[in-house]
N, C-alpha and C positions, 0 to 999 in steps of 0.2 A: 620456450612459449608456453603458457597456462591459459586455458580457455575455462571460463566461469559461466554457470547458468543460474541467473536470479529470477525467482517469480514476481510476478505483479502482487500488490497487496491492497487489500481496502482496510481503512482505518476507522476508528470511532465506533462504527456499527450501532448507531443511535445514541444510548446513554453513555458508551465507553469513551467519552470525549479524550484524546490525546492517550488513551490506555489501550483499547482493545484493537486487535488487528488480526487479520486472517490471509494466508497466503494463498494465491489463487494461480491456476494452471496456465499464465500467460506470462512470457519470458522474454528478458534481456539477455543476450549472449554474448560476451566480451572476451577477446583475446589480448593477452598482453605478452609483448616480447622486449626484454631490456636490451637496448643498443648502447653504444659507447656515449653518445651525447644526443640532445634535441628532443624534440617531442613531434610525432606523426600520428595521422588518424587515417582510418578508412571506414566508410559507411557512416559518417558524421557530417552533419551540417557544419559549413565553415564557421559558423558564429560560434561554436561549441569546441573548435579545435585549439583549445587554450589551456594553459596550466591551471586555471580555474575550472576546467571541467571536473566533475564532482568525483569521477573515478580517478582522476589523477589526484586531485586533494586527498582522496583517502588512501591512495597508494602511498602518497608521501607521507601521511599520518602514521601508517604501520612502519614504514622504514625508521621515522623517527622514534616511534617505541622499541624497534630492536636496535637503535644505535647506530643504524647503517647510512650511507651517504645515499642521496636519490639518484638513480641512475636516469639515462634517457631511456625513453618509452616510445615503442610503437604499438598502438592499441586499434584493434579492428572491432567495429561494434555493429551488432545487429540487434536492432531494438523494436522488439513487437509491442512493448508497452506504451501508449500513446503519452505525451508529455502535458503536463498541466491538466490532467483530466481526473485526479483524485484515485490514481491506482498506483501510487508508490513509485513512479518513473524515477526521481531523485534519489530515494532509498536504495533502488536496485543498482543504480549507478555507484553509489557509496559502498555497499557491499561488495559489488564485483571488484573495485579496486582493493578493496581491504583484504578480500580473500584471496587475490593473485598476489599480491606482496606477500604474504604469509605463506602461500604455497611454494613460490619461488625462492624463499629463504627458510626452510626447514619447517614449516608448519609448527612453529613452537607455539603460538598462539592459540587458545581455544576459542570456540565462536562466541562464548560469553567475554573473553578479553576483547575480541573483535567488537562485540556490541557496544563495549565501554568507549572504543576508540572511536566507532561510527556515530554513536550518540553525541560525542562532543562536536561533531560536525553538523549533524542534522538538528539537535537541539531536543528531540523527543522520540522515544523508542517504539512509537505505536506502529509504525511501518517497518522498522529496522529489525524488530525481533522475529516478526513472522517471516520476513525475507530471508534472516539468516536460518531460522530453526525449522519453518515450515509449519502448516496448521494453523489453529487458533491460539492466540496468546494474548495475556493481560499484562501490562508492563508500567512499573513506577520508576521514578528517580529520586535517591536520597543522597545529598550531599554531592550532587554531580555524578553519581554511579547508578547505572539503571540496574533493575531487577526485574526479571520476568518468569511468568508462570505459563506453562502449556495446558489447553484445555481440549477435551474432546467435543466434536461436532457428530451429530447424527449421520450416519453414513449414507442416508437418503436425502439429506439436505442438499439443496442445488442452489448455486448463487447466478443470477442472470444480471449481467451488466449493461446498461443503456447509456451508450457512449455518444454524446452529440460531437459534431463538427467543430464547436466552437472550444476555446480554452478558457479557464479560470485560474487567475493567478492565486496561489497559497497566500502571499502576503495580502492580497485585496480581501480574501476570504477569511484571514484572520483579523484585518481592521474592522471588518462588519461586526464582530464581537463585542457585546459589552465589556467594560472593565470589571464591573460588579454584578453579581446575581444576587436574588433574594434566599433567604434561608429555605423557603419552601420549595423554589426550583432546584436547590442542591439536594435536599431531601427526595424529591420527586426523581433525579437521575440516580442518586446512590441507590435507591431501592430497587429501580428497574434495572440497574447495571447486575446487581446480585441475581436477581430472578433470571435475566437473560441468559447468563452463562450455563445455568443449569437446563434451561428450556431448550437450548441449542444442542446440549448433549442428549436429551431425552427425546428430541423432536417433538415438542408440544406446541403444536401449531397455534392454539389460542394464546398460550402464554408468550411465545415469540412475537405474535402480532401486538400485544399489549405492552411487552417489556421493551421493544425497539424504539419506543416514543422517548423524546428527548426535548429538554428546553434550554440547553446550554448553548448549542450551536446551530440546529437545524433551522429553528425557525428564522434565524438571520441569514443564514447562506442560502436557503431556499429562494430568498427574494433575490438574490444575485443570478440565479439559474433561469435561463429563459423558458418559459412553457414549464416549470417545474410542477405546477398544480394539474395541468393537464396530462403530463406524464404519468405522474402518481395515480390520477383519477382512472386513466386508462389500463395501467397495469393491474390496479387491483380489480377493477371490472371484468378484466380477462382471466382473472383466477389466481394471481400470485398469493402466497400466504403473508407477506408482510414486504415492507418498502422502506428504504432510508438512503440519505447522501453517502455515497463511498468517499471517505476521506475529506478533503475540502470541497469536492465536486469537481465540475459539473456532473460527472458521472452518477448515475442513479442506480442504487442495487436492490434486487428483488429476491426474495428469498422464497423457496418453495420445496415441495417434495415430490413433484413430478414435472415432466416437461410439456404435457398436453395442451397447457393453457398458452405456452410461448406462441404456437401457431397463429392465434388469432392477434397476438400482439405483434408480431411480425407482420401480418397483413395490414394491420391499422396504424402502425407507428408513422408510417409515411404520411399520415393526415395531420402530424404535428411538426411545424416548421422547426429546423435544427440538425436535419441530415442524421437522424439517430440511428446508432448501430446498435444491433441486438446479438449480444455474445454470452452464450452459455459457458461459464467457467468453474470446473470442478475445483475442489479444494486441493492444493498441493500440499503435500504432508512431509516432504523432505527438505524444503528450504534450499538456500543456495548450495550448489554443487560444483566441484571441479570435475569438468567433463572430458578434458584432454590434457596432458602435459608432455 
């Protein structure tokens, strides 16, 4: 048996649509045991106890890459990352399955090899790269192959996730996006994306606030998130430095350099419908880890 711990991730981060991602200290922990035949689960809703479970899909993909037959599996899942909330729950399952198969069969594949296999399943590496590598990443895909670079974030930078009780389908969030964007909107995002990476490293509050703006996805997805504008207004009024949608949503992300403002937010968030949870999440710098074999 092998046990894998994978962090949650926040993707896009304003202008970095389908590219930027950051690992956060909230985890899914999955244990995999190969058995003679069949598939069984613990800690998983019955609806997900199938061969279509993303951890199983990824396990099989690695076995195929290694040229090995797919075994039976018993999988124990402790999932602390909420599903369909924009915190990389799908990526965490994919990474866990890939890491487990690799670990149980000689660890012959590097994390970059695993990223390529995982990306063929997920379709974009913005969550996968930080889930595997930890920290802040920017990724791209060329001819089906993902490439990624890691970036530093200021040690005092804090992330606070505002997680509602309702879900938002990633498919629905993608359907809301326009098929084409104007040249001016593309330039708007490219310029801010470049500035944002350095601003996050330097801890430049004013630049982070400006560079976190976006015209490619947030204006369209914000309309799908109930009470989006009220939550944003409240968070900024309470003192967070900057604000964006986490991934496809509906989780909303606050960036700040202290936690004093959170006390007021926690006291007032109940005024807004949606049963919003306020969760302070440090950056995870290690990424997916084998924690027991």
